[in-house]
C-alpha positions as CSV (number, residue, x, y, z in Angstrom):
1,X,71.1,120.1,75.2
2,X,69.4,117.2,77.1
3,X,72.1,117.1,79.8
4,X,71.8,120.9,80.2
5,X,68.1,120.7,80.7
6,X,68.7,117.9,83.3
7,X,70.9,120.3,85.2
8,X,68.1,123.0,85.0
9,X,65.5,120.6,86.4
10,X,67.8,119.6,89.3
11,X,68.6,123.3,89.9
12,X,65.0,124.1,90.3
13,X,64.0,121.1,92.4
14,X,66.1,118.1,93.6
15,X,63.2,115.7,93.4
16,X,61.6,117.1,90.2
17,X,62.2,114.0,88.1
18,X,59.2,112.2,89.7
19,X,56.7,114.6,88.1
20,X,55.2,113.7,84.8
21,X,54.0,116.7,82.7
22,X,50.4,116.4,81.3
23,X,51.6,116.7,77.7
24,X,55.0,116.4,76.0
25,X,56.4,119.6,74.4
26,X,59.3,119.8,72.1
27,X,61.9,122.5,71.2
28,X,63.9,124.7,73.4
29,X,60.9,126.6,74.8
30,X,59.1,123.4,75.5
31,X,62.0,121.9,77.4
32,X,62.4,125.0,79.6
33,X,58.6,125.1,80.2
34,X,58.5,121.5,81.1
35,X,61.4,121.9,83.5
36,X,59.6,124.8,85.1
37,X,56.3,122.9,85.4
38,X,58.1,119.9,87.0
39,X,59.9,122.1,89.6
40,X,56.8,124.3,90.3
41,X,54.7,121.2,90.9
42,X,57.1,119.9,93.5
43,X,57.3,123.3,95.1
44,X,53.5,123.6,95.0
45,X,53.9,126.9,93.1
46,X,52.1,126.1,89.9
47,X,49.3,128.6,90.2
48,X,51.5,131.4,91.4
49,X,54.1,130.7,88.7
50,X,51.4,130.9,86.0
51,X,50.1,134.3,87.3
52,X,53.6,135.7,87.6
53,X,54.5,134.6,84.1
54,X,51.4,136.2,82.6
55,X,52.3,139.4,84.4
56,X,55.9,139.3,83.1
57,X,54.6,138.6,79.6
58,X,52.2,141.5,79.7
59,X,54.9,143.9,81.1
60,X,57.3,142.9,78.3
61,X,54.5,143.4,75.7
62,X,53.3,146.8,77.1
63,X,56.8,148.3,77.7
64,X,58.9,148.5,74.5
65,X,62.0,149.7,76.3
66,X,61.8,146.9,78.8
67,X,61.3,144.4,75.9
68,X,64.3,145.8,74.0
69,X,66.6,145.6,77.1
70,X,65.8,142.1,78.3
71,X,65.5,140.5,74.9
72,X,68.7,142.0,73.5
73,X,71.2,139.2,72.5
74,X,74.1,141.5,73.3
75,X,72.9,142.4,76.9
76,X,75.5,141.5,79.6
77,X,74.5,138.1,81.0
78,X,76.0,138.7,84.4
79,X,74.3,142.0,84.8
80,X,71.0,140.6,83.6
81,X,71.2,137.7,86.0
82,X,71.9,140.0,88.9
83,X,69.0,142.3,87.8
84,X,66.6,139.4,87.6
85,X,67.5,138.1,91.0
86,X,66.9,141.6,92.4
87,X,63.6,141.8,90.6
88,X,62.5,138.4,91.8
89,X,63.3,139.4,95.4
90,X,61.7,142.8,95.3
91,X,58.6,141.7,93.5
92,X,58.4,138.6,95.8
93,X,58.2,136.2,92.9
94,X,58.1,132.5,93.6
95,X,61.5,130.8,93.6
96,X,60.5,128.7,90.5
97,X,59.8,131.8,88.4
98,X,63.0,133.6,89.6
99,X,65.1,130.5,88.9
100,X,63.7,130.3,85.4
101,X,64.5,133.9,84.6
102,X,68.0,133.6,86.0
103,X,68.7,130.3,84.2
104,X,67.5,131.8,80.9
105,X,69.8,134.7,81.4
106,X,72.7,132.5,82.4
107,X,72.4,130.4,79.3
108,X,71.9,133.4,77.0
109,X,68.3,132.3,76.3
110,X,66.3,135.2,77.8
111,X,65.2,136.2,74.3
112,X,63.1,133.0,74.3
113,X,61.1,134.0,77.4
114,X,57.9,134.7,75.5
115,X,58.0,131.3,73.9
116,X,58.7,129.6,77.2
117,X,55.8,131.4,78.8
118,X,53.5,130.4,76.0
119,X,54.7,126.8,76.3
120,X,54.1,126.8,80.1
121,X,50.5,128.1,79.4
122,X,50.0,125.0,77.2
123,X,51.1,122.8,80.0
124,X,48.8,124.5,82.5
125,X,45.9,124.3,80.1
126,X,46.5,120.5,79.8
127,X,46.9,120.3,83.5
128,X,43.4,121.7,84.0
129,X,42.0,119.3,81.4
130,X,41.5,122.0,78.8
131,X,41.8,121.2,75.1
132,X,42.6,124.2,73.0
133,X,40.6,124.3,69.7
134,X,41.4,126.9,67.1
135,X,38.7,127.7,64.6
136,X,39.3,129.9,61.6
137,X,36.3,131.3,59.7
138,X,35.8,133.9,57.0
139,X,33.5,135.9,59.2
140,X,33.0,136.0,63.0
141,X,30.8,133.3,64.4
142,X,27.4,134.1,65.8
143,X,26.4,132.9,69.2
144,X,24.3,130.2,67.7
145,X,27.1,129.0,65.4
146,X,29.5,129.0,68.3
147,X,27.2,126.8,70.5
148,X,26.6,124.4,67.6
149,X,30.4,124.2,66.9
150,X,31.2,123.6,70.6
151,X,28.6,120.8,70.8
152,X,30.1,119.1,67.7
153,X,33.7,119.5,69.1
154,X,32.7,117.8,72.3
155,X,32.9,114.5,70.4
156,X,36.7,114.9,70.0
157,X,37.5,115.3,73.7
158,X,37.3,113.1,76.8
159,X,34.4,113.5,79.2
160,X,36.7,115.1,81.9
161,X,38.1,117.6,79.4
162,X,36.8,121.1,78.5
163,X,37.2,122.9,75.2
164,X,38.9,126.3,75.1
165,X,37.8,127.8,71.8
166,X,40.1,130.2,70.1
167,X,38.5,132.0,67.2
168,X,40.3,133.6,64.2
169,X,38.8,135.4,61.3
170,X,40.5,135.1,57.9
171,X,38.5,136.4,54.8
172,X,40.9,134.5,52.5
173,X,39.3,131.2,53.3
174,X,36.2,132.6,51.6
175,X,33.8,130.4,53.6
176,X,33.6,127.2,55.6
177,X,36.0,126.8,58.4
178,X,39.5,125.4,59.4
179,X,39.6,123.5,62.7
180,X,42.7,122.5,64.8
181,X,42.1,120.6,68.0
182,X,44.9,118.7,69.7
183,X,46.8,116.9,67.0
184,X,43.8,116.9,64.6
185,X,43.5,119.4,61.7
186,X,40.6,119.7,59.4
187,X,40.4,122.1,56.5
188,X,36.8,122.6,55.4
189,X,37.2,126.0,53.9
190,X,35.8,127.0,50.5
191,X,39.3,128.1,49.5
192,X,40.8,124.7,50.0
193,X,37.9,123.1,47.9
194,X,38.5,125.6,45.1
195,X,42.2,124.8,45.1
196,X,41.4,121.0,45.1
197,X,39.1,121.4,42.1
198,X,41.6,123.6,40.3
199,X,44.4,121.1,40.7
200,X,42.1,118.3,39.5
201,X,41.1,120.3,36.4
202,X,44.7,121.2,35.7
203,X,45.8,117.5,36.0
204,X,43.4,116.4,33.3
205,X,43.8,119.4,31.0
């Protein structure tokens, strides 16, 4: 797999190896996204690639028939490659975006495009100095709680970084909150405390 990804990077940009991505991603989607980031940086197409990928992702999400066709594992690879080249040309997509789609089709990986796009979004977020923080609460945060939380989270990031807060509501945690920021994870939910006390009681019963 490593050698194949090396070919992909070289296919997108002959001098791409000199570019260092802002964060390291793993897995198939992460490797394709990193190859794309590397090539788009050299081609000075980062912003246009990001916009194009978001449009492609939205189109796939909003059109079930399109999603069924391009993500089908039994779809003819050659036909898909030709179709994607035509789409890239007619839609005037950047060369990096077009190359990505064609390479995914060529390698029978087009069903992974949504994951690749999400991984590329992570790279672009890191590129802009954004740190994604996911917070899960039992009830939606009020404006005051949100400001207080953002102020507290600032202690976990560098001065040149900004926090991108993603909020989730899960009544199952009962109360408190669960925070994930970067590689840090803190579970301060009431549900986790109840489970902890329950396990403690059962261990001494």
